[in-house]
Backbone bond lengths (Angstrom), bond angles and torsions (degrees), N, CA, C in turn:
res aa  C-N    CA-C-N  psi(-1)  N-CA   C-N-CA  omega(-1)  CA-C   N-CA-C  phi
1 M - - - 1.459 - - 1.520 109.81 -
2 A 1.338 115.28 165.09 1.460 120.44 179.01 1.518 109.54 -124.17
3 K 1.331 114.90 145.75 1.445 119.28 176.51 1.530 109.54 -70.64
4 L 1.319 115.60 148.78 1.448 120.69 176.46 1.525 110.49 -69.96
5 S 1.313 115.76 149.07 1.453 120.00 171.78 1.530 108.83 -69.33
6 G 1.316 116.20 168.55 1.456 119.38 177.98 1.514 111.91 -58.42
7 F 1.347 116.72 -40.85 1.464 120.48 178.10 1.522 110.90 -66.12
8 G 1.339 115.65 -44.36 1.458 119.44 -179.60 1.516 111.74 -62.56
9 K 1.323 116.46 -40.63 1.457 120.74 179.38 1.530 111.10 -64.65
10 F 1.339 115.94 -41.16 1.466 120.48 177.85 1.516 110.54 -60.42
11 F 1.338 116.54 -45.31 1.464 121.00 -178.27 1.532 111.12 -64.74
12 V 1.338 116.40 -45.22 1.463 120.58 -178.99 1.524 110.78 -65.53
13 N 1.312 117.11 -45.73 1.459 120.21 -177.94 1.525 112.31 -66.19
14 R 1.317 115.73 -34.81 1.458 119.64 -178.81 1.524 111.34 -64.22
15 S 1.320 117.34 -35.25 1.466 120.95 -178.00 1.525 113.03 -98.38
16 N 1.337 117.39 -0.02 1.459 120.83 -173.39 1.525 112.85 -60.52
17 E 1.320 117.48 -46.41 1.467 119.91 -177.21 1.523 111.32 -66.23
18 R 1.326 117.30 -46.52 1.463 121.16 -178.62 1.528 111.60 -63.46
19 N 1.322 117.09 -48.12 1.461 120.62 -179.24 1.519 111.92 -66.49
20 S 1.325 116.46 -35.79 1.463 120.78 179.32 1.523 111.17 -64.05
21 K 1.307 117.19 -45.14 1.465 121.28 179.71 1.518 110.64 -63.92
22 R 1.322 116.05 -42.36 1.463 120.93 -179.05 1.532 110.73 -62.08
23 F 1.319 116.60 -47.73 1.464 120.02 -178.03 1.521 111.12 -69.15
24 F 1.326 117.89 -41.20 1.451 120.15 -179.01 1.527 111.07 -61.70
25 E 1.326 117.20 -42.97 1.463 119.92 178.58 1.526 111.11 -63.00
26 A 1.328 116.96 -32.16 1.461 120.63 -178.60 1.517 112.78 -73.09
27 I 1.343 117.94 -29.89 1.468 119.65 -171.11 1.521 115.49 -108.73
28 R 1.331 118.90 -19.33 1.461 119.07 -168.08 1.529 113.52 -60.82
29 G 1.331 117.22 -31.59 1.457 120.09 -179.69 1.517 113.63 -72.41
30 Y 1.334 117.46 -12.52 1.463 121.69 -178.41 1.534 112.71 -95.30
31 L 1.322 117.05 -11.16 1.461 120.58 -174.65 1.524 110.90 -95.73
32 T 1.310 115.71 132.28 1.461 121.70 175.63 1.522 107.49 -114.60
33 L 1.336 115.68 96.18 1.461 121.89 -176.67 1.523 108.57 -124.12
34 D 1.329 116.60 121.61 1.460 119.30 179.99 1.523 110.75 -90.31
35 G 1.327 116.41 -177.22 1.452 121.46 -174.74 1.512 114.99 -65.44
36 N 1.319 118.09 -15.07 1.462 121.32 178.98 1.526 112.81 -98.25
37 S 1.302 116.84 6.33 1.460 120.82 -175.77 1.522 112.22 -72.91
38 S 1.320 115.29 153.37 1.466 121.96 176.80 1.526 108.65 -124.75
39 C 1.340 115.75 139.53 1.459 121.64 -173.98 1.523 111.04 -127.56
40 L 1.329 115.82 145.67 1.459 123.10 177.81 1.515 109.01 -125.81
41 D 1.334 117.00 126.66 1.458 122.00 174.22 1.518 108.46 -109.44
42 L 1.343 116.26 115.39 1.460 122.35 179.29 1.527 109.66 -91.69
43 G 1.318 116.45 136.40 1.454 119.57 178.98 1.512 111.48 60.35
44 A 1.321 116.35 50.15 1.461 121.71 -171.58 1.518 113.43 -69.45
45 G 1.324 118.06 -18.22 1.453 119.44 -178.93 1.518 111.54 59.96
46 K 1.310 117.12 -129.40 1.459 121.33 -178.41 1.518 112.84 -77.21
47 G 1.342 117.44 -5.24 1.453 120.59 169.85 1.514 117.17 90.80
48 F 1.328 118.27 11.69 1.461 119.58 -177.83 1.528 112.10 -65.38
49 F 1.340 117.43 -40.56 1.458 118.94 178.53 1.525 110.53 -68.80
50 S 1.316 116.94 -41.73 1.462 120.48 178.16 1.520 110.61 -57.13
51 Y 1.319 116.16 -41.62 1.457 119.51 -179.00 1.527 111.32 -68.19
52 A 1.330 117.24 -37.55 1.466 120.44 176.78 1.526 110.66 -61.08
53 V 1.332 116.29 -41.54 1.470 120.77 177.47 1.523 110.12 -62.50
54 Y 1.318 116.98 -46.70 1.467 120.43 179.88 1.519 111.55 -62.43
55 E 1.310 116.83 -46.99 1.460 121.10 -175.61 1.521 111.72 -63.80
56 H 1.328 117.12 -38.42 1.467 120.50 -175.79 1.526 112.63 -83.67
57 F 1.330 117.28 -42.43 1.461 120.43 -171.52 1.529 114.35 -99.89
58 R 1.343 117.70 -30.83 1.470 121.48 -178.79 1.531 110.97 50.00
59 R 1.317 116.43 57.72 1.465 121.51 -176.20 1.521 111.43 -78.31
60 R 1.333 114.00 168.06 1.465 121.00 -178.88 1.522 111.81 -64.74
61 R 1.331 117.06 -35.68 1.458 120.85 -178.31 1.519 109.82 -142.82
62 L 1.322 116.36 134.22 1.455 122.16 174.82 1.523 108.24 -132.74
63 A 1.340 116.00 119.19 1.469 121.69 177.20 1.516 108.12 -104.73
64 V 1.337 115.48 117.94 1.463 122.66 -179.35 1.524 107.29 -104.45
65 T 1.331 117.74 116.15 1.459 120.55 -171.14 1.523 111.82 -131.06
66 D 1.325 114.56 158.78 1.460 121.89 171.61 1.528 107.16 -159.62
67 Y 1.324 115.89 152.74 1.465 120.11 177.43 1.522 111.46 -69.93
68 D 1.336 116.30 -29.32 1.461 122.95 -177.76 1.525 109.68 -94.07
69 P 1.329 119.25 115.80 1.472 121.36 -179.22 1.524 113.60 -56.63
70 S 1.346 117.47 -32.37 1.461 119.52 179.95 1.524 111.44 -67.32
71 Q 1.330 116.51 -31.11 1.455 120.18 176.53 1.530 110.84 -71.53
72 V 1.308 116.80 -37.12 1.470 120.38 175.68 1.524 109.81 -59.46
73 E 1.324 116.90 -41.93 1.458 120.95 178.67 1.525 111.56 -65.29
74 E 1.328 117.12 -36.92 1.459 120.52 177.19 1.526 110.75 -63.24
75 A 1.338 116.41 -42.63 1.462 120.09 178.42 1.525 110.92 -64.12
76 K 1.316 116.06 -40.48 1.462 120.05 179.02 1.536 110.70 -62.79
77 K 1.318 116.64 -39.50 1.466 120.89 178.30 1.526 110.84 -63.21
78 L 1.335 116.40 -40.93 1.461 119.92 179.07 1.525 111.11 -60.49
79 F 1.321 116.36 -46.44 1.472 120.24 179.59 1.526 110.73 -63.73
80 A 1.322 116.89 -39.00 1.464 120.20 179.80 1.524 111.00 -64.47
81 I 1.336 116.50 -38.94 1.461 120.97 177.77 1.528 110.39 -66.10
82 K 1.334 116.30 -42.92 1.458 120.79 -176.78 1.522 112.75 -73.12
83 L 1.337 116.64 -38.37 1.460 120.58 -170.00 1.522 113.99 -111.47
84 G 1.322 116.65 -17.03 1.459 118.86 -173.10 1.518 108.73 78.95
85 L 1.306 117.34 -94.49 1.464 122.65 176.09 1.521 108.91 -86.57
86 I 1.339 117.14 122.65 1.457 121.65 -178.40 1.525 109.82 -78.44
87 P 1.341 118.68 124.12 1.464 121.52 179.85 1.519 112.60 -59.62
88 G 1.315 116.41 153.39 1.453 121.96 -177.06 1.509 114.40 -69.63
89 N 1.339 118.02 -14.95 1.464 119.89 -179.62 1.522 112.85 -86.68
90 I 1.350 117.02 4.61 1.459 121.48 175.78 1.522 108.67 -110.69
91 E 1.322 116.80 125.94 1.461 120.92 179.35 1.521 110.53 -120.34
92 F 1.332 115.91 144.56 1.454 122.65 179.38 1.524 107.64 -120.99
93 R 1.329 115.99 128.47 1.456 118.00 -179.33 1.520 111.20 -160.71
94 G 1.318 115.40 155.49 1.446 120.51 173.13 1.517 110.08 -72.30
95 A 1.324 116.43 145.03 1.464 120.13 179.84 1.514 110.37 -155.13
96 D 1.310 115.94 135.09 1.455 123.59 175.76 1.525 107.27 -97.35
97 A 1.326 117.20 122.60 1.463 121.23 -178.33 1.518 112.52 -60.79
98 L 1.333 117.75 -19.27 1.461 121.17 -179.89 1.522 112.78 -85.36
99 A 1.323 117.16 -10.61 1.472 121.66 179.63 1.529 107.73 -156.11
100 L 1.310 116.08 76.36 1.464 121.09 -173.70 1.527 111.51 -68.23
101 P 1.327 117.86 134.17 1.469 121.83 -177.10 1.521 113.00 -85.28
102 F 1.336 115.97 48.14 1.455 121.32 -178.64 1.529 109.52 -135.71
103 G 1.319 115.25 155.73 1.451 120.23 -179.36 1.518 112.98 -74.53
104 N 1.317 115.09 169.94 1.459 121.06 177.82 1.523 110.72 -64.27
105 E 1.336 115.11 140.00 1.465 122.78 175.19 1.523 111.72 51.56
106 A 1.324 115.31 48.06 1.465 120.82 -177.30 1.526 113.34 -91.57
107 F 1.348 117.79 -18.14 1.456 119.96 -171.38 1.523 112.61 -129.31
108 D 1.329 114.02 148.51 1.467 121.06 175.02 1.521 111.82 -88.79
109 S 1.310 117.20 -18.55 1.457 120.58 176.69 1.522 109.72 -152.99
110 V 1.333 114.80 145.18 1.466 122.50 175.55 1.520 107.21 -128.28
111 F 1.330 116.01 132.62 1.458 122.01 179.59 1.532 109.38 -116.50
112 A 1.334 116.30 139.97 1.469 120.58 179.83 1.527 108.35 -148.30
113 L 1.314 116.09 96.50 1.463 121.40 -178.79 1.522 109.97 -92.45
114 E 1.336 116.09 109.23 1.458 122.92 178.11 1.532 111.57 53.23
115 V 1.320 115.07 46.49 1.465 121.58 -174.88 1.523 112.36 -108.84
116 L 1.322 117.63 -41.55 1.461 120.97 -167.33 1.519 113.40 -58.00
117 H 1.334 118.30 -39.47 1.466 119.48 -177.29 1.526 112.10 -68.01
118 H 1.328 117.29 -17.79 1.467 119.59 178.23 1.533 112.41 -73.63
119 T 1.318 117.67 -9.28 1.463 119.56 175.20 1.521 111.65 -77.23
120 E 1.324 116.90 -14.39 1.457 121.74 -176.75 1.530 111.84 -96.27
121 K 1.324 116.55 153.79 1.459 120.65 173.83 1.521 110.66 -68.13
122 K 1.321 115.38 -35.91 1.454 121.86 174.82 1.522 107.84 -124.41
123 D 1.330 116.20 135.61 1.456 121.25 -169.56 1.522 114.31 -53.33
124 W 1.325 117.17 -35.60 1.458 120.83 -172.45 1.533 113.29 -86.04
125 Q 1.305 118.18 -2.59 1.460 120.14 -179.37 1.538 110.99 -75.01
126 F 1.320 114.63 162.00 1.467 120.83 178.42 1.529 108.35 -136.43
127 R 1.331 115.52 54.20 1.456 120.90 -177.90 1.527 111.98 -104.40
128 K 1.319 117.07 -39.16 1.462 121.19 -177.78 1.525 113.04 -106.23
129 I 1.326 116.93 -17.51 1.464 119.81 178.39 1.525 111.86 -56.11
130 P 1.351 120.05 -41.84 1.466 118.58 177.26 1.528 113.46 -57.58
131 T 1.335 117.84 -35.57 1.461 120.58 176.70 1.517 110.38 -64.19
132 A 1.339 116.73 -43.12 1.465 120.40 177.69 1.524 110.96 -62.70
133 L 1.323 117.28 -40.83 1.460 120.44 179.29 1.528 111.22 -65.43
134 E 1.324 116.76 -37.35 1.464 119.54 177.06 1.526 111.47 -66.64
135 E 1.326 116.84 -37.68 1.458 120.16 176.40 1.526 110.86 -64.36
136 I 1.313 116.60 -40.63 1.465 120.53 177.13 1.519 110.34 -63.49
137 R 1.324 115.98 -43.93 1.471 119.53 178.39 1.527 110.72 -62.24
138 R 1.327 116.51 -37.48 1.467 120.84 -178.90 1.527 112.25 -64.12
139 V 1.340 117.33 -42.20 1.465 119.58 -175.16 1.522 112.73 -85.75
140 L 1.336 117.58 -8.42 1.460 120.76 177.77 1.523 111.48 -85.54
141 K 1.317 115.69 140.33 1.459 120.92 173.32 1.532 109.15 -75.28
142 P 1.330 117.77 154.25 1.462 119.24 171.95 1.526 109.84 -56.42
143 G 1.319 116.12 132.88 1.451 120.59 -175.49 1.515 113.59 87.46
144 G 1.343 117.20 -3.80 1.458 121.38 -179.28 1.516 112.37 -75.97
145 F 1.333 115.53 161.00 1.458 122.66 -175.86 1.526 112.01 -104.90
146 F 1.324 115.92 135.68 1.466 122.23 169.12 1.518 106.92 -112.33
147 C 1.336 116.00 116.61 1.462 121.95 -176.95 1.523 108.38 -116.96
148 Y 1.330 117.17 128.48 1.457 118.48 -175.43 1.520 111.69 -151.18
149 T 1.329 115.08 159.95 1.458 122.53 166.39 1.522 107.23 -123.18
150 E 1.314 116.32 148.04 1.474 118.96 -178.06 1.528 109.93 -159.34
151 L 1.323 115.05 145.17 1.457 121.99 178.50 1.524 112.11 -103.88
152 F 1.331 117.12 -28.92 1.461 121.70 -176.00 1.530 111.28 -110.01
153 S 1.335 115.78 154.30 1.474 122.82 175.45 1.521 112.24 52.97
154 K 1.304 117.38 35.83 1.466 121.08 -171.64 1.529 112.82 -62.74
155 N 1.325 116.86 -51.67 1.460 119.35 -178.57 1.524 112.09 -65.44
156 R 1.319 116.90 -37.86 1.465 120.26 -179.55 1.526 111.19 -67.34
157 I 1.326 117.16 -36.13 1.468 119.91 176.44 1.520 110.38 -64.66
158 R 1.316 116.53 -46.72 1.474 119.91 179.92 1.525 111.32 -62.10
159 N 1.311 115.46 -43.16 1.460 119.37 -178.89 1.526 110.79 -64.06
160 Y 1.322 115.89 -41.67 1.457 120.27 179.00 1.527 111.15 -61.92
161 L 1.319 116.27 -45.21 1.465 120.13 -179.75 1.521 111.73 -62.44
162 S 1.323 116.96 -40.80 1.462 119.87 -179.09 1.516 111.91 -64.30
163 K 1.335 116.98 -28.94 1.457 121.12 178.77 1.527 112.56 -88.70
164 A 1.330 115.87 -8.23 1.462 120.50 -177.42 1.524 111.97 -101.60
165 G 1.319 117.34 15.83 1.452 120.05 177.47 1.512 114.27 86.27
166 F 1.332 117.50 29.53 1.458 122.27 176.41 1.526 109.78 -112.26
167 Q 1.327 115.12 147.91 1.462 121.05 175.75 1.526 109.09 -115.72
168 E 1.309 116.83 132.67 1.457 120.21 -179.80 1.530 110.69 -70.47
169 V 1.302 116.01 129.50 1.461 122.86 175.43 1.529 110.05 -103.49
170 L 1.317 115.89 -40.65 1.464 122.28 179.34 1.515 108.24 -145.16
171 G 1.322 116.59 132.01 1.457 120.34 176.25 1.516 110.74 -146.39
172 T 1.312 116.84 108.65 1.464 120.84 178.61 1.520 109.59 -127.19
173 R 1.316 115.35 152.49 1.460 121.66 177.36 1.526 107.35 -128.08
174 S 1.324 115.38 116.27 1.454 120.01 -174.89 1.519 109.58 -160.87
175 Y 1.324 117.40 -172.51 1.462 122.61 176.91 1.540 110.96 48.25
176 F 1.344 116.49 71.57 1.464 121.67 -178.71 1.537 111.42 59.94
177 F 1.350 115.60 36.09 1.450 123.35 173.80 1.529 113.12 69.58
178 F 1.313 117.02 32.55 1.459 121.34 168.48 1.518 109.10 -76.14
179 D 1.325 116.34 141.12 1.459 120.95 167.88 1.524 109.36 -89.02
180 S 1.328 116.16 136.15 1.461 122.32 170.98 1.519 106.23 -125.98
181 C 1.331 116.95 113.45 1.457 120.54 -167.59 1.528 113.24 -136.09
182 I 1.321 114.13 152.92 1.461 122.23 167.17 1.521 107.00 -127.47
183 Y 1.325 116.35 128.10 1.454 122.09 173.64 1.527 108.97 -122.71
184 R 1.317 115.42 143.75 1.462 120.51 -179.98 1.526 109.56 -112.34
185 K 1.320 114.94 130.44 1.457 120.59 -179.86 1.519 109.18 -74.88
186 E 1.330 115.43 115.40 1.459 119.71 -175.53 1.517 113.63 -102.10
187 S 1.329 117.32 -25.61 1.460 118.66 -174.30 1.513 109.17 -158.06
188 Q 1.324 116.03 -179.85 1.458 122.16 175.57 1.520 110.27 -104.29
189 A 1.326 116.29 34.41 1.462 120.30 -177.78 1.528 110.49 -59.32
190 S 1.313 116.06 143.44 1.464 120.36 179.81 1.521 110.09 -72.72
191 V 1.309 116.44 155.36 1.460 122.32 -177.70 1.516 109.78 -96.39
192 R 1.307 117.27 134.99 1.461 121.86 172.21 1.518 107.83 -96.64
193 V 1.335 116.36 122.77 1.461 119.53 177.66 1.524 108.29 -66.04
194 H 1.312 116.52 134.72 1.447 120.48 -174.69 1.518 110.14 -137.79
195 G 1.312 114.88 172.56 1.461 120.46 -179.08 1.508 111.45 -110.02
196 P 1.325 116.41 177.47 1.462 121.00 -177.41 1.513 114.25 -67.30
197 E 1.341 116.70 -8.69 1.456 118.23 179.05 1.519 111.63 -72.89
198 D 1.336 117.91 -18.35 1.462 121.05 178.70 1.518 108.28 -78.40
199 Q 1.297 118.53 108.16 1.455 122.20 -173.71 1.514 109.83 -122.95
200 P 1.347 118.33 109.83 1.448 120.90 177.94 1.514 111.82 -78.96
201 A 1.320 115.33 163.31 1.457 119.93 176.98 1.517 108.98 -79.29
202 Y 1.337 115.52 159.55 1.448 119.87 177.87 1.519 109.06 -147.84
203 S 1.337 115.82 159.79 1.454 120.26 177.04 1.521 109.39 -99.91
204 V 1.303 116.79 154.59 1.458 122.29 179.38 1.513 108.73 -113.96
205 A 1.363 116.34 125.62 1.463 119.68 -179.89 1.523 109.90 -88.74
């Protein structure tokens, strides 16, 4: 992955709170997470979505991550402002979506808001995103949820997930053609490498 430029970071951080609230409201009713659940937020940025997850679900473990260490610090500051003393079940660390520093089947849910395209040199490519999706599948428990928003490679991401043993729970396309999706890991089915001609259906919100 690559760090965002100063301009890119400004743009992402400026919209982080608004986009986080919008996505969280769209998905929270679809998630079934009990008190022993563990959650991973990839590319958390300033941490607004991570905090929404913590505040609503209060899970056993929450890992707040970003490729950029300065963004991890921003998220930590947000939690400190909101909570004062940060609970021990919340961890902040740098993480590359292409090589996640977590064990197999470690999480009940993984969140990635506008993250996957940042693994590519050019936003519209689909060369490294499959590696990121495999890493997400690896760290998810069977039955776990992968929740994401994405602007690029939308159909190819959905198609890849469907062939990787995931079942769609929620799939909408809106807000300038952003995908907002929840997929549930159903099995350890092997992935068939495919091309852009494989185009799954989608719903429009």
